[in-house]
C-alpha positions, 0 to 999 in steps of 0.5 A: 572436522571433515568425515573422511577424518573418521576413516580408517582401514580394517582387516575383515578378519577382525570383524567378529562373526559370532560372539565368545561363548561367555559374554563377559570374557570379552577383552576390554580396551580401558582409555583413560582421558587424563593423561591419554592412556591405554590399558588392555583388559578383559570385560569382567575387570570392569567391576574394579573400575566402579567406586561404590555410589556410582550408577550404571545406566543401560539401555533395556531395548529388546530386539525384535525378529524384524527381518523377513525373508521371502519370494515375490510371486515370480519366485525371486528372492525378496527382504523386508526390514520392519522398522517401526510399527505404525497402527496398534495392531502391528500389521502396518510398518515402516520398512526398508525393502530389497530389491527396492527398484522392484518392489513397488506399492501392490507387490506381495512378499510371501515371507512364511506359510501363514505371512504375506507382506503387501507394500502399500506406499513409498515413504521417505528415504527409500522406505516402503509402508507395508502391511502384514497379511497373517491369520496370527497376531503380529508379534506371533507370526514375527516370532514364527517367520522373522528372522534376527536383523544381524548387521550386514558385515556379519556375513552368515545367516542367523540361527537360534543362538542369536535369539539369545546372544544378539540380546542383552541379558536385560532386554524388555522393551521390543522395538529396535532392529539392532542390539545396543551392543555395548550391553551384550558384554554383561552376564547376569552374574557380573550385573549382580556383582556390580551391585554388591560392589555398591553401584547403582544399576538403572535404565533407559529405553532407546529403540536402535533404528536402521540408521546405526549402520548407515556411514555419514556420506556427507563430507562435512558431518554437519550436513548429515541427519540422523533418523529419529529414534523413540526414547523414554527416560523415567521418573525414577531413572531420572531421580536415581541419576540425579541423586548420584550426581549431587552426592559425587558419584559417576554416571556410567553410560553403557552404549552410545545409545544410553549417552544420547538419551540421557544427553537428550533429556539433560538440562545445561546443569546436568540435571536429567529431566524424564521424558519420551519422545523421538531424538535425532541428537547427532553428538560429534566433536565439539559437543558438551556432554552434561550427563555422562561421566564414563562411557562402555562402547564397542569398536564401531564402523568407519565414518559412522555417527557412533565413532563420532560420538566416541571421539567426542566424548574421549578426544578425536586423537585419543579416540583413533590411537585407541582404534589403531592400538586395538587393531594391532593387538588384535581386538575383535571389532563391531556388533559381537566384538570386544569393547571399550571403557572410557574413563 
């Protein structure tokens, strides 16, 4: 298939700029692969789709305030997006900067009264190696001066509400520069109700990098390379999933990041092996899924690796049909938008 096959037009008015007041009040498009049918539901209906003995797998990564807005000594505006700490103290980072052409090694960005960012070196793919200059512990400096790294299609400044809403209720492990957005729909009360229904809940960790928003530029998706992202699948998580599969239960993955973590560690027979490391697994049509039976996800950008993963899971024609239906019915798209469940 060609990258152009995953393009689609979208009315910008359908791009959600803010979340709904209640997390689990979003709409949900139910996609049934058997019979290729679509049903318009609400996210709270999700509980009716589970069978006792299923397992729901979450990604417990936590978004950190990775976006630093500041000024160069000339007074010109500058922006630094921290990606990954490369020292134990959290002072040296891989980062993306704007304006990229002018923020060369040796330049300084003042990001707050007690925080400056020194550009130390150039990295691969336009990245920079930067150093935080602050009398504060790095985490405190970022909490005080950092901004929520909202994606570029949310055309407003972040505010205090985003520190809560651009975060899942079960987020624990800090390290992501983008939220695993399928998880944003879950409220604590819905998760409790799902457990009472007889569904086990477990989690993996995969830290989401900036590549989530990067379209596939190559005309052939096979020529596209995903940035590596750190993941961990704990022994307890692997044991829970394997036990559920042995008993005939289904594995529900919340989000494409959870899918990629599980499929990275799945053996050919579907057994989940615990482990951690960096994954650049690119799932696209033709991929054989071994670990996941059902998928909960959002509506993704055209030409994105995320859309390609959904098409691999649901089937290309059904996926694109679902996206056309969602637009016709006024579903809200992208990070703060509505959900899709593929069973």
